[in-house]
MARKEDO-861068 format. One line per 2 residues: for each residue y, x, z of N, C-alpha, C. Coordinates in nm, 3 decimals, always signed. Example, Ala and Ser with C-alpha at 12.3 -4.5 7.8 and 13.67 -1.06 7.14 Angstrom:
2
-0.569/+1.319/+0.780/-0.450/+1.230/+0.780/-0.330/+1.320/+0.780; -0.225/+1.285/+0.708/-0.106/+1.367/+0.714/+0.003/+1.290/+0.787
END
This chain:
307
-0.117/+0.092/+0.000/+0.010/+0.011/+0.022/+0.105/+0.084/+0.052; +0.132/+0.209/+0.062/+0.252/+0.275/+0.085/+0.263/+0.343/-0.047
+0.170/+0.396/-0.099/+0.155/+0.458/-0.248/+0.218/+0.367/-0.312; +0.178/+0.243/-0.324/+0.233/+0.146/-0.440/+0.383/+0.089/-0.412
+0.382/+0.052/-0.306/+0.579/+0.055/-0.251/+0.667/+0.164/-0.302; +0.630/+0.310/-0.228/+0.710/+0.399/-0.315/+0.693/+0.421/-0.466
+0.581/+0.403/-0.519/+0.604/+0.419/-0.653/+0.660/+0.321/-0.714; +0.655/+0.168/-0.656/+0.722/+0.067/-0.711/+0.878/+0.117/-0.698
+0.952/+0.187/-0.599/+1.045/+0.204/-0.589/+1.128/+0.330/-0.681; +1.006/+0.421/-0.692/+1.057/+0.531/-0.796/+1.073/+0.466/-0.930
+0.965/+0.371/-0.983/+0.960/+0.331/-1.136/+1.084/+0.214/-1.127; +1.120/+0.151/-1.004/+1.212/+0.041/-1.004/+1.369/+0.141/-1.030
+1.337/+0.235/-0.997/+1.526/+0.295/-1.044/+1.511/+0.345/-1.194; +1.342/+0.376/-1.231/+1.400/+0.418/-1.332/+1.403/+0.296/-1.456
+1.314/+0.152/-1.389/+1.369/+0.034/-1.462/+1.517/-0.022/-1.489; +1.556/+0.018/-1.344/+1.717/-0.007/-1.357/+1.826/+0.094/-1.474
+1.748/+0.232/-1.500/+1.802/+0.286/-1.619/+1.733/+0.174/-1.793; +1.617/+0.155/-1.733/+1.614/+0.098/-1.847/+1.646/-0.011/-1.892
+1.703/-0.129/-1.835/+1.778/-0.262/-1.855/+1.887/-0.231/-1.863; +1.993/-0.081/-1.775/+2.145/-0.148/-1.738/+2.231/-0.152/-1.872
+2.162/-0.074/-1.980/+2.272/-0.074/-2.097/+2.239/-0.197/-2.162; +2.174/-0.246/-2.193/+2.147/-0.380/-2.229/+2.217/-0.493/-2.204
+2.230/-0.467/-2.013/+2.312/-0.579/-1.967/+2.454/-0.567/-1.979; +2.511/-0.396/-2.012/+2.639/-0.394/-2.027/+2.653/-0.457/-2.171
+2.578/-0.451/-2.314/+2.628/-0.480/-2.401/+2.616/-0.628/-2.409; +2.559/-0.680/-2.287/+2.539/-0.819/-2.309/+2.664/-0.896/-2.263
+2.684/-0.813/-2.131/+2.818/-0.879/-2.036/+2.956/-0.810/-2.085; +2.936/-0.769/-2.222/+3.083/-0.724/-2.247/+3.137/-0.762/-2.386
+2.996/-0.822/-2.484/+3.011/-0.882/-2.589/+2.958/-1.037/-2.626; +2.851/-1.066/-2.530/+2.713/-1.166/-2.501/+2.695/-1.158/-2.645
+2.646/-1.026/-2.677/+2.517/-1.041/-2.787/+2.404/-0.982/-2.754; +2.307/-1.041/-2.831/+2.140/-0.981/-2.749/+2.099/-0.868/-2.853
+2.100/-0.747/-2.797/+2.051/-0.678/-2.914/+1.893/-0.641/-2.856; +1.826/-0.688/-2.963/+1.698/-0.681/-2.922/+1.645/-0.595/-3.001
+1.693/-0.498/-3.043/+1.682/-0.349/-3.047/+1.669/-0.257/-2.951; +1.735/-0.283/-2.850/+1.747/-0.208/-2.715/+1.641/-0.139/-2.739
+1.472/-0.202/-2.679/+1.363/-0.110/-2.694/+1.359/+0.009/-2.794; +1.408/+0.021/-2.922/+1.366/+0.051/-3.023/+1.453/+0.201/-2.987
+1.587/+0.172/-2.929/+1.665/+0.292/-2.930/+1.614/+0.361/-2.801; +1.529/+0.301/-2.700/+1.468/+0.334/-2.588/+1.378/+0.459/-2.658
+1.295/+0.395/-2.798/+1.166/+0.454/-2.826/+1.243/+0.582/-2.937; +1.343/+0.579/-2.956/+1.410/+0.699/-3.022/+1.442/+0.805/-2.908
+1.512/+0.762/-2.812/+1.539/+0.872/-2.715/+1.365/+0.974/-2.655; +1.274/+0.877/-2.707/+1.122/+0.964/-2.622/+1.080/+1.077/-2.752
+1.102/+1.034/-2.865/+1.078/+1.114/-2.983/+1.187/+1.217/-2.992; +1.305/+1.184/-2.903/+1.375/+1.330/-2.920/+1.342/+1.419/-2.826
+1.309/+1.360/-2.723/+1.225/+1.452/-2.579/+1.088/+1.534/-2.642; +0.983/+1.438/-2.767/+0.918/+1.505/-2.769/+0.934/+1.558/-2.893
+1.025/+1.552/-2.965/+1.069/+1.659/-3.065/+1.146/+1.825/-2.965; +1.205/+1.786/-2.908/+1.250/+1.904/-2.831/+1.151/+1.981/-2.732
+1.027/+1.924/-2.720/+0.949/+1.982/-2.638/+0.880/+2.072/-2.747; +0.807/+1.994/-2.861/+0.699/+2.078/-2.945/+0.815/+2.137/-3.067
+0.950/+2.105/-3.085/+0.997/+2.207/-3.223/+1.054/+2.322/-3.150; +1.145/+2.277/-3.041/+1.277/+2.378/-3.002/+1.160/+2.464/-2.861
+1.082/+2.375/-2.780/+1.036/+2.474/-2.663/+1.092/+2.460/-2.548; +1.200/+2.388/-2.560/+1.280/+2.347/-2.377/+1.214/+2.238/-2.332
+1.279/+2.269/-2.229/+1.224/+2.121/-2.144/+1.340/+2.023/-2.137; +1.222/+1.902/-2.150/+1.278/+1.790/-2.201/+1.407/+1.754/-2.104
+1.447/+1.761/-2.007/+1.516/+1.738/-1.880/+1.685/+1.780/-1.974; +1.649/+1.912/-2.025/+1.751/+1.949/-2.121/+1.866/+1.856/-2.211
+1.741/+1.770/-2.264/+1.765/+1.673/-2.398/+1.836/+1.536/-2.351; +1.848/+1.520/-2.193/+1.953/+1.401/-2.158/+2.120/+1.397/-2.200
+2.115/+1.499/-2.175/+2.297/+1.497/-2.240/+2.275/+1.467/-2.387; +2.189/+1.568/-2.469/+2.204/+1.531/-2.631/+2.202/+1.437/-2.610
+2.096/+1.395/-2.605/+2.058/+1.183/-2.624/+2.160/+1.125/-2.618; +2.238/+1.154/-2.525/+2.345/+1.070/-2.463/+2.442/+1.057/-2.564
+2.449/+1.195/-2.589/+2.619/+1.194/-2.676/+2.560/+1.155/-2.839; +2.417/+1.208/-2.866/+2.371/+1.124/-3.009/+2.380/+1.007/-2.995
+2.315/+0.946/-2.928/+2.366/+0.772/-2.956/+2.434/+0.671/-2.909; +2.538/+0.771/-2.803/+2.670/+0.728/-2.847/+2.762/+0.675/-2.933
+2.752/+0.815/-3.020/+2.781/+0.814/-3.141/+2.756/+0.724/-3.210; +2.625/+0.740/-3.226/+2.549/+0.613/-3.288/+2.577/+0.447/-3.273
+2.610/+0.445/-3.130/+2.636/+0.334/-3.103/+2.804/+0.293/-3.136; +2.880/+0.386/-3.130/+2.984/+0.369/-3.184/+3.021/+0.346/-3.357
+2.933/+0.418/-3.450/+2.899/+0.393/-3.584/+2.848/+0.185/-3.616; +2.759/+0.191/-3.535/+2.681/+0.092/-3.566/+2.759/-0.028/-3.484
+2.866/-0.015/-3.453/+2.955/-0.117/-3.374/+3.038/-0.196/-3.476; +3.094/-0.027/-3.487/+3.198/-0.055/-3.620/+3.139/-0.136/-3.785
+3.018/-0.080/-3.801/+2.946/-0.134/-3.895/+2.904/-0.262/-3.878; +2.861/-0.336/-3.815/+2.786/-0.457/-3.742/+2.883/-0.586/-3.658
+2.914/-0.499/-3.547/+2.948/-0.636/-3.463/+3.096/-0.694/-3.491; +3.184/-0.641/-3.541/+3.353/-0.729/-3.563/+3.256/-0.833/-3.680
+3.193/-0.841/-3.730/+3.168/-0.930/-3.823/+3.045/-1.082/-3.740; +2.948/-1.009/-3.641/+2.927/-1.139/-3.580/+3.043/-1.185/-3.521
+3.110/-1.119/-3.427/+3.235/-1.170/-3.360/+3.307/-1.286/-3.412; +3.293/-1.262/-3.564/+3.410/-1.383/-3.609/+3.267/-1.459/-3.685
+3.181/-1.460/-3.653/+3.091/-1.607/-3.676/+3.112/-1.702/-3.569; +3.105/-1.814/-3.619/+3.030/-1.952/-3.559/+3.004/-1.892/-3.429
+2.837/-1.886/-3.449/+2.744/-1.849/-3.346/+2.676/-1.694/-3.315; +2.771/-1.607/-3.263/+2.767/-1.483/-3.254/+2.639/-1.438/-3.178
+2.609/-1.517/-3.070/+2.473/-1.507/-3.030/+2.353/-1.531/-3.095; +2.352/-1.654/-3.153/+2.205/-1.620/-3.217/+2.220/-1.555/-3.345
+2.324/-1.519/-3.422/+2.331/-1.422/-3.518/+2.286/-1.254/-3.488; +2.342/-1.252/-3.343/+2.311/-1.126/-3.318/+2.139/-1.113/-3.277
+2.071/-1.200/-3.232/+1.899/-1.212/-3.216/+1.878/-1.205/-3.378; +1.936/-1.262/-3.455/+1.886/-1.242/-3.627/+1.915/-1.116/-3.643
+2.017/-1.047/-3.629/+2.032/-0.926/-3.695/+2.005/-0.803/-3.626; +1.989/-0.802/-3.490/+1.924/-0.701/-3.410/+1.724/-0.703/-3.395
+1.684/-0.832/-3.427/+1.550/-0.815/-3.467/+1.515/-0.748/-3.604; +1.593/-0.778/-3.676/+1.625/-0.688/-3.784/+1.613/-0.515/-3.830
+1.720/-0.483/-3.740/+1.738/-0.358/-3.694/+1.589/-0.317/-3.668; +1.578/-0.392/-3.540/+1.410/-0.356/-3.462/+1.329/-0.342/-3.541
+1.311/-0.410/-3.643/+1.226/-0.388/-3.734/+1.218/-0.259/-3.823; +1.342/-0.261/-3.873/+1.357/-0.167/-4.001/+1.295/-0.044/-3.904
+1.387/-0.015/-3.739/+1.337/+0.143/-3.731/+1.203/+0.187/-3.669; +1.136/+0.062/-3.675/+0.989/+0.055/-3.619/+0.945/+0.121/-3.707
+0.985/+0.065/-3.845/+0.902/+0.077/-3.949/+0.921/+0.212/-4.036; +1.070/+0.235/-3.980/+1.097/+0.423/-4.055/+1.028/+0.461/-3.960
+1.010/+0.500/-3.815/+0.970/+0.567/-3.742/+0.779/+0.586/-3.780; +0.752/+0.462/-3.808/+0.571/+0.439/-3.829/+0.553/+0.581/-3.952
+0.641/+0.513/-4.059/+0.686/+0.627/-4.231/+0.648/+0.735/-4.162; +0.722/+0.788/-4.077/+0.741/+0.952/-4.049/+0.655/+0.980/-3.948
+0.626/+0.920/-3.877/+0.542/+0.992/-3.747/+0.392/+0.912/-3.724; +0.385/+0.803/-3.783/+0.235/+0.761/-3.820/+0.249/+0.662/-3.685
+0.150/+0.604/-3.673/+0.121/+0.509/-3.539/+0.045/+0.560/-3.415; -0.018/+0.693/-3.437/-0.059/+0.757/-3.307/+0.033/+0.814/-3.217
-0.090/+0.793/-3.112/+0.073/+0.782/-3.002/+0.075/+0.917/-2.952; +0.196/+0.983/-2.866/+0.263/+1.073/-2.877/+0.295/+1.074/-2.716
+0.263/+1.216/-2.636/+0.271/+1.238/-2.511/+0.330/+1.398/-2.523; +0.383/+1.391/-2.372/+0.420/+1.540/-2.346/+0.360/+1.570/-2.177
+0.323/+1.682/-2.163/+0.253/+1.730/-2.040/+0.351/+1.657/-1.926; +0.299/+1.640/-1.808/+0.368/+1.605/-1.709/+0.437/+1.700/-1.630
+0.395/+1.794/-1.650/+0.455/+1.924/-1.587/+0.599/+2.000/-1.632; +0.589/+1.909/-1.771/+0.705/+1.989/-1.831/+0.880/+1.943/-1.732
+0.877/+1.833/-1.675/+0.988/+1.814/-1.620/+0.964/+1.896/-1.408; +0.847/+1.914/-1.418/+0.821/+1.959/-1.277/+0.853/+2.074/-1.278
+0.861/+2.200/-1.367/+0.909/+2.343/-1.395/+1.064/+2.345/-1.325; +1.097/+2.260/-1.408/+1.262/+2.238/-1.376/+1.318/+2.241/-1.235
+1.226/+2.124/-1.167/+1.263/+2.045/-1.061/+1.230/+2.189/-0.962; +1.117/+2.214/-0.958/+1.078/+2.353/-0.885/+1.202/+2.442/-0.851
+1.240/+2.474/-0.968/+1.321/+2.592/-1.000/+1.472/+2.548/-0.911; +1.481/+2.417/-0.973/+1.627/+2.362/-0.872/+1.631/+2.358/-0.718
+1.503/+2.290/-0.690/+1.438/+2.322/-0.539/+1.466/+2.457/-0.471; +1.404/+2.551/-0.518/+1.399/+2.683/-0.495/+1.546/+2.764/-0.511
+1.615/+2.705/-0.608/+1.767/+2.775/-0.584/+1.853/+2.688/-0.461; +1.806/+2.582/-0.415/+1.907/+2.527/-0.343/+1.865/+2.538/-0.209
+1.703/+2.511/-0.155/+1.619/+2.539/-0.038/+1.540/+2.672/-0.005; +1.572/+2.741/-0.131/+1.496/+2.892/-0.118/+1.339/+2.860/-0.131
+1.256/+2.961/-0.094/+1.125/+2.932/-0.088/+1.055/+2.977/-0.232; +0.938/+2.965/-0.283/+0.868/+3.018/-0.361/+0.839/+2.891/-0.485
+0.876/+2.935/-0.637/+0.887/+2.798/-0.669/+0.678/+2.791/-0.676; +0.699/+2.672/-0.721/+0.547/+2.615/-0.754/+0.513/+2.586/-0.893
+0.417/+2.541/-0.940/+0.353/+2.499/-1.058/+0.393/+2.337/-1.107; +0.527/+2.295/-1.026/+0.563/+2.162/-1.132/+0.466/+2.055/-1.065
+0.355/+2.058/-0.945/+0.261/+1.945/-0.901/+0.355/+1.882/-0.799; +0.274/+1.774/-0.780/+0.293/+1.687/-0.714/+0.413/+1.651/-0.597
+0.503/+1.546/-0.570/+0.562/+1.580/-0.460/+0.527/+1.495/-0.346; +0.532/+1.569/-0.228/+0.487/+1.458/-0.095/+0.588/+1.361/-0.065
+0.581/+1.256/-0.083/+0.632/+1.192/+0.009/+0.569/+1.065/+0.101; +0.611/+1.054/+0.228/+0.555/+0.969/+0.307/+0.401/+0.987/+0.333
+0.367/+1.156/+0.312/+0.228/+1.175/+0.285/+0.152/+1.177/+0.130; +0.244/+1.054/+0.067/+0.181/+1.039/-0.072/+0.245/+1.177/-0.165
+0.115/+1.193/-0.242/+0.167/+1.294/-0.393/+0.209/+1.200/-0.506; +0.334/+1.239/-0.535/+0.381/+1.158/-0.679/+0.430/+1.265/-0.751
+0.404/+1.252/-0.895/+0.426/+1.327/-0.998/+0.586/+1.354/-1.013; +0.624/+1.459/-1.015/+0.751/+1.516/-1.021/+0.840/+1.448/-1.139
+0.776/+1.418/-1.265/+0.844/+1.335/-1.369/+0.909/+1.212/-1.277; +0.807/+1.169/-1.191/+0.870/+1.042/-1.139/+0.990/+1.065/-1.048
+0.981/+1.136/-0.970/+1.096/+1.145/-0.918/+1.192/+1.202/-0.959; +1.201/+1.290/-1.083/+1.314/+1.331/-1.182/+1.369/+1.237/-1.274
+1.295/+1.117/-1.300/+1.345/+0.982/-1.365/+1.382/+0.880/-1.300; +1.379/+0.878/-1.144/+1.399/+0.819/-1.028/+1.552/+0.873/-0.963
+1.563/+0.981/-0.998/+1.723/+1.053/-0.967/+1.798/+1.078/-1.043; +1.756/+1.082/-1.187/+1.828/+1.087/-1.314/+1.918/+0.913/-1.341
+1.812/+0.814/-1.293/+1.834/+0.706/-1.272/+1.943/+0.649/-1.215; +1.942/+0.705/-1.070/+2.002/+0.693/-0.958/+2.180/+0.757/-1.028
+2.164/+0.847/-1.095/+2.297/+0.932/-1.082/+2.353/+0.856/-1.211; +2.310/+0.786/-1.288/+2.319/+0.700/-1.449/+2.412/+0.588/-1.361
+2.341/+0.559/-1.272/+2.389/+0.380/-1.212/+2.505/+0.438/-1.152; +2.502/+0.585/-1.091/+2.615/+0.580/-1.003/+2.760/+0.584/-1.106
+2.732/+0.700/-1.260/+2.810/+0.720/-1.315/+2.883/+0.588/-1.392; +2.801/+0.449/-1.394/+2.803/+0.321/-1.472/+2.925/+0.264/-1.377
+2.901/+0.268/-1.232/+2.986/+0.237/-1.157/+3.137/+0.289/-1.171; +3.103/+0.455/-1.155/+3.246/+0.520/-1.186/+3.343/+0.482/-1.299
+3.250/+0.450/-1.384/+3.290/+0.387/-1.551/+3.372/+0.277/-1.506; +3.279/+0.162/-1.442/+3.357/+0.050/-1.438/+3.509/+0.012/-1.371
+3.472/+0.120/-1.212/+3.548/+0.059/-1.145/+3.624/+0.157/-1.112; +3.641/+0.267/-1.146/+3.731/+0.371/-1.118/+3.782/+0.465/-1.264
+3.796/+0.396/-1.367/+3.836/+0.405/-1.473/+3.924/+0.320/-1.537; +4.052/+0.337/-1.632/+4.093/+0.259/-1.686/+4.008/+0.140/-1.787
+3.920/+0.261/-1.876/+3.880/+0.188/-2.023/+3.761/+0.110/-1.900; +3.716/+0.172/-1.799/+3.634/+0.047/-1.728/+3.687/-0.072/-1.685
+3.847/-0.074/-1.613/+3.885/-0.159/-1.541/+3.965/-0.256/-1.689; +3.932/-0.244/-1.783/+3.963/-0.305/-1.918/+3.854/-0.358/-1.970
+3.733/-0.272/-1.972/+3.611/-0.336/-1.982/+3.562/-0.453/-1.921; +3.587/-0.512/-1.807/+3.576/-0.556/-1.684/+3.686/-0.661/-1.762
+3.767/-0.650/-1.764/+3.866/-0.767/-1.824/+3.779/-0.849/-1.917; +3.731/-0.747/-1.978/+3.680/-0.805/-2.098/+3.514/-0.878/-2.096
+3.465/-0.880/-1.971/+3.314/-0.906/-1.962/+3.392/-1.054/-1.892; +3.458/-1.059/-1.813/+3.500/-1.177/-1.748/+3.557/-1.268/-1.841
+3.683/-1.255/-1.903/+3.712/-1.342/-2.012/+3.789/-1.265/-2.143; +3.675/-1.278/-2.279/+3.702/-1.199/-2.361/+3.840/-1.257/-2.416
+3.845/-1.409/-2.445/+3.948/-1.448/-2.536/+4.110/-1.407/-2.457; +4.092/-1.425/-2.352/+4.190/-1.396/-2.230/+4.236/-1.262/-2.231
+4.128/-1.134/-2.219/+4.156/-1.010/-2.271/+4.261/-0.972/-2.414; +4.197/-1.061/-2.467/+4.279/-1.011/-2.653/+4.412/-1.074/-2.609
+4.419/-1.197/-2.569/+4.567/-1.258/-2.536/+4.668/-1.172/-2.478; +4.583/-1.060/-2.382/+4.698/-1.004/-2.304/+4.758/-0.853/-2.354
+4.685/-0.858/-2.480/+4.693/-0.721/-2.589/+4.589/-0.602/-2.539; +4.471/-0.636/-2.494/+4.403/-0.553/-2.494/+4.316/-0.547/-2.611
+4.305/-0.381/-2.677/+4.203/-0.383/-2.736/+4.054/-0.395/-2.792; +4.012/-0.518/-2.757/+3.942/-0.574/-2.735/+3.754/-0.480/-2.835
+3.820/-0.460/-2.939/+3.695/-0.388/-3.040/+3.697/-0.253/-2.986; +3.823/-0.192/-2.926/+3.757/-0.040/-2.886/+3.732/-0.034/-2.768
+3.751/-0.127/-2.659/+3.678/-0.150/-2.583/+3.508/-0.191/-2.563; +3.472/-0.262/-2.658/+3.380/-0.350/-2.694/+3.278/-0.217/-2.777
+3.338/-0.132/-2.848/+3.271/-0.039/-2.912/+3.243/+0.081/-2.819; +3.324/+0.091/-2.711/+3.278/+0.235/-2.600/+3.184/+0.167/-2.530
+3.152/+0.025/-2.481/+3.059/-0.011/-2.394/+2.919/-0.032/-2.499; +2.934/-0.047/-2.647/+2.792/-0.032/-2.731/+2.761/+0.055/-2.701
+2.854/+0.217/-2.732/+2.788/+0.340/-2.739/+2.751/+0.399/-2.592; +2.790/+0.333/-2.507/+2.760/+0.371/-2.379/+2.601/+0.278/-2.307
+2.601/+0.184/-2.387/+2.444/+0.084/-2.390/+2.338/+0.172/-2.449; +2.359/+0.194/-2.595/+2.289/+0.280/-2.653/+2.271/+0.417/-2.590
+2.348/+0.482/-2.547/+2.335/+0.624/-2.506/+2.212/+0.608/-2.342; +2.270/+0.516/-2.255/+2.162/+0.483/-2.145/+2.056/+0.465/-2.187
+1.970/+0.375/-2.292/+1.896/+0.348/-2.346/+1.807/+0.500/-2.432; +1.902/+0.543/-2.453/+1.820/+0.709/-2.531/+1.813/+0.783/-2.390
+1.849/+0.772/-2.282/+1.838/+0.849/-2.178/+1.720/+0.809/-2.129; +1.707/+0.694/-2.079/+1.562/+0.650/-1.994/+1.477/+0.651/-2.078
+1.468/+0.668/-2.254/+1.362/+0.699/-2.327/+1.337/+0.839/-2.297; +1.411/+0.883/-2.253/+1.363/+1.058/-2.275/+1.240/+1.090/-2.155
+1.248/+0.988/-2.068/+1.169/+0.967/-1.940/+1.062/+0.892/-1.956; +1.038/+0.794/-2.100/+0.907/+0.689/-2.128/+0.775/+0.792/-2.129
+0.770/+0.842/-2.188/+0.682/+0.917/-2.215/+0.597/+0.988/-2.067; +0.675/+1.018/-1.954/+0.632/+1.088/-1.795/+0.573/+0.950/-1.720
+0.682/+0.872/-1.758/+0.671/+0.713/-1.726/+0.521/+0.604/-1.719; +0.492/+0.648/-1.894/+0.427/+0.501/-1.935/+0.298/+0.620/-2.002
+0.293/+0.739/-1.966/+0.165/+0.820/-2.047/+0.188/+0.857/-2.180; +0.239/+0.762/-2.282/+0.269/+0.804/-2.422/+0.313/+0.690/-2.466
+0.400/+0.696/-2.601/+0.466/+0.607/-2.664/+0.415/+0.632/-2.826; +0.476/+0.537/-2.896/+0.452/+0.525/-3.037/+0.548/+0.458/-3.091
+0.548/+0.443/-3.254/+0.710/+0.343/-3.266/+0.688/+0.248/-3.278; +0.571/+0.169/-3.224/+0.570/-0.001/-3.167/+0.626/-0.037/-3.038
+0.632/+0.062/-2.957/+0.672/+0.128/-2.828/+0.815/+0.015/-2.768; +0.894/+0.006/-2.865/+1.032/-0.031/-2.844/+1.003/-0.172/-2.839
+0.907/-0.264/-2.884/+0.880/-0.424/-2.864/+0.907/-0.421/-2.739; +0.806/-0.358/-2.693/+0.741/-0.402/-2.541/+0.879/-0.375/-2.424
+0.925/-0.238/-2.496/+1.033/-0.202/-2.388/+1.144/-0.334/-2.400; +1.181/-0.383/-2.471/+1.285/-0.459/-2.501/+1.277/-0.589/-2.416
+1.073/-0.654/-2.398/+1.089/-0.747/-2.353/+1.111/-0.757/-2.199; +1.019/-0.599/-2.133/+1.105/-0.549/-2.016/+1.234/-0.492/-1.993
+1.301/-0.473/-2.022/+1.449/-0.471/-2.069/+1.500/-0.612/-1.999; +1.455/-0.719/-2.123/+1.551/-0.861/-2.060/+1.444/-0.894/-1.909
+1.353/-0.887/-1.894/+1.313/-0.919/-1.757/+1.354/-0.867/-1.654; +1.417/-0.742/-1.640/+1.508/-0.674/-1.542/+1.613/-0.716/-1.600
+1.690/-0.727/-1.689/+1.823/-0.782/-1.698/+1.814/-0.949/-1.609; +1.747/-1.027/-1.695/+1.747/-1.139/-1.618/+1.732/-1.168/-1.474
+1.648/-1.077/-1.421/+1.593/-1.117/-1.261/+1.702/-1.070/-1.184; +1.806/-0.960/-1.249/+1.900/-0.887/-1.192/+2.041/-1.030/-1.200
+2.083/-1.024/-1.309/+2.164/-1.144/-1.357/+2.209/-1.099/-1.482; +2.225/-1.143/-1.553/+2.251/-1.113/-1.724/+2.374/-1.159/-1.695
+2.494/-1.047/-1.782/+2.587/-0.981/-1.765/+2.648/-0.913/-1.661; +2.571/-0.888/-1.574/+2.637/-0.814/-1.468/+2.555/-0.680/-1.483
+2.595/-0.552/-1.485/+2.547/-0.450/-1.533/+2.473/-0.407/-1.369; +2.557/-0.373/-1.313/+2.522/-0.334/-1.147/+2.393/-0.420/-1.122
+2.353/-0.555/-1.114/+2.285/-0.619/-1.087/+2.124/-0.593/-1.144; +2.124/-0.504/-1.256/+1.997/-0.415/-1.280/+1.965/-0.338/-1.222
+2.030/-0.296/-1.128/+1.987/-0.216/-1.041/+1.864/-0.284/-0.954; +1.903/-0.404/-0.884/+1.834/-0.482/-0.772/+1.743/-0.543/-0.893
+1.761/-0.564/-1.010/+1.635/-0.603/-1.067/+1.577/-0.533/-1.114; +1.589/-0.400/-1.112/+1.517/-0.292/-1.173/+1.376/-0.285/-1.060
+1.434/-0.290/-0.923/+1.373/-0.223/-0.800/+1.240/-0.320/-0.764; +1.336/-0.450/-0.793/+1.243/-0.580/-0.766/+1.105/-0.555/-0.886
+1.133/-0.538/-0.989/+1.029/-0.561/-1.100/+0.941/-0.424/-1.074; +1.029/-0.285/-1.018/+0.940/-0.175/-1.050/+0.841/-0.184/-0.893
+0.847/-0.270/-0.818/+0.776/-0.289/-0.700/+0.669/-0.372/-0.757; +0.677/-0.475/-0.839/+0.548/-0.577/-0.859/+0.494/-0.523/-0.920
+0.554/-0.437/-1.047/+0.462/-0.401/-1.133/+0.355/-0.291/-1.088; +0.405/-0.220/-0.989/+0.344/-0.117/-0.948/+0.217/-0.207/-0.854
+0.248/-0.297/-0.777/+0.151/-0.374/-0.663/+0.057/-0.458/-0.773; +0.073/-0.501/-0.865/+0.040/-0.559/-0.981/-0.076/-0.427/-1.028
-0.018/-0.359/-1.079/-0.100/-0.252/-1.139/-0.188/-0.212/-1.046; -0.175/-0.186/-0.899/-0.278/-0.124/-0.797/-0.423/-0.238/-0.798
-0.334/-0.393/-0.730/-0.452/-0.439/-0.732/-0.481/-0.523/-0.810; -0.418/-0.535/-0.934/-0.432/-0.651/-1.056/-0.431/-0.587/-1.207
-0.471/-0.447/-1.231/-0.398/-0.424/-1.336/-0.446/-0.505/-1.437; -0.535/-0.563/-1.423/-0.593/-0.666/-1.588/-0.439/-0.760/-1.616
-0.345/-0.727/-1.551/-0.255/-0.846/-1.532/-0.119/-0.789/-1.545; -0.107/-0.653/-1.542/+0.001/-0.576/-1.566/+0.073/-0.617/-1.673
+0.027/-0.659/-1.788/+0.087/-0.640/-1.915/+0.166/-0.785/-1.948; +0.106/-0.866/-1.866/+0.146/-1.010/-1.856/+0.309/-1.042/-1.729
+0.322/-0.905/-1.678/+0.445/-0.941/-1.556/+0.556/-0.979/-1.609; +0.603/-0.901/-1.752/+0.762/-0.927/-1.770/+0.769/-1.112/-1.772
+0.653/-1.117/-1.871/+0.628/-1.237/-1.944/+0.637/-1.350/-1.778; +0.558/-1.353/-1.724/+0.568/-1.405/-1.589/+0.688/-1.390/-1.530
+0.762/-1.273/-1.531/+0.871/-1.296/-1.408/+0.986/-1.369/-1.480; +1.032/-1.388/-1.601/+1.104/-1.404/-1.739/+1.108/-1.546/-1.677
+0.998/-1.610/-1.700/+0.935/-1.761/-1.676/+0.962/-1.804/-1.539; +0.929/-1.736/-1.409/+0.950/-1.741/-1.272/+1.132/-1.778/-1.242
+1.186/-1.666/-1.293/+1.342/-1.647/-1.245/+1.426/-1.782/-1.330; +1.369/-1.775/-1.475/+1.424/-1.862/-1.520/+1.458/-2.036/-1.464
+1.315/-2.059/-1.451/+1.272/-2.205/-1.359/+1.303/-2.179/-1.247; +1.306/-2.102/-1.160/+1.408/-2.136/-1.019/+1.526/-2.070/-0.973
+1.566/-1.917/-1.081/+1.698/-1.921/-1.041/+1.756/-1.854/-1.191; +1.811/-1.938/-1.249/+1.840/-1.885/-1.405/+1.936/-1.789/-1.434
+2.011/-1.734/-1.310/+2.109/-1.645/-1.374/+2.108/-1.570/-1.242; +1.990/-1.586/-1.198/+1.955/-1.423/-1.122/+1.981/-1.429/-0.980
+1.903/-1.293/-0.965/+1.926/-1.272/-0.823/+2.073/-1.274/-0.728; +2.129/-1.212/-0.810/+2.267/-1.141/-0.812/+2.379/-1.234/-0.866
+2.348/-1.342/-0.942/+2.395/-1.459/-1.023/+2.514/-1.562/-0.947; +2.576/-1.603/-1.035/+2.634/-1.725/-0.989/+2.619/-1.835/-1.063
+2.664/-1.946/-1.003/+2.625/-2.058/-1.061/+2.729/-2.078/-1.165; +2.707/-2.139/-1.326/+2.766/-2.107/-1.444/+2.859/-2.260/-1.390
+2.996/-2.248/-1.449/+3.067/-2.336/-1.436/+3.107/-2.412/-1.536; +3.092/-2.552/-1.554/+3.098/-2.660/-1.639/+3.206/-2.706/-1.678
+3.303/-2.644/-1.766/+3.420/-2.683/-1.842/+3.454/-2.828/-1.857
END
């Protein structure tokens, strides 16, 4: 039980990173990015490429992946999103458009990389963690083996993914609540029309949020081969469903609510994986149905005011 709970928290923090970019995009633009999981998958292949082609630790790919996909997000926003926002029903059209984008990404990646599973040795991240631990606390470097927490051994990659997720969530908080761009972003999230009427450059703010959202998805993807064992080009579809479950569980349109949703999902995931492993793949769908029936606004959501 202790192992499942601690592992659930570690996975939960990681799942928070998986979903926070999707929630940020929806909160600002009210568009449904069904290609979110595919950008996660692309981040995983960035990690695989860095390890196999360059021969460096995948942890160093985190800032690289964020910057690359931030720029990709900015480009995609200006190419796709303004046309959506000018339509009669942008939410429905966004579902169709990003579903098509998801299929294109998966098809292209399948053509180039095939359908075989790709994995990275779990000790790859552990080596860097060992080095940092020695620099901070002294002692001798180890081989990047399991890390002891409450007497239980956990892969170093899980701990590093959880720490990275905490840092990313903290940076998103600082972005939203301690910067001018973040203040403008929250204004657009609250009332897009009113923000536009007050002179806020809504497109610029939305483009930044879209880029940050894709960048966070790619960073989460860096750790996907370690958290799930392997990835394929078809990994994106499942990752999107999981992301939606986490986002809806926390609160749709509230990026920081995703942190709570991720932890709750992670603990449930590990408990089911431990005691009812055959049901683990059904968890995202069951949670989605459960939370939509009992509390559609999510754990941290408020009731919707009817005009």
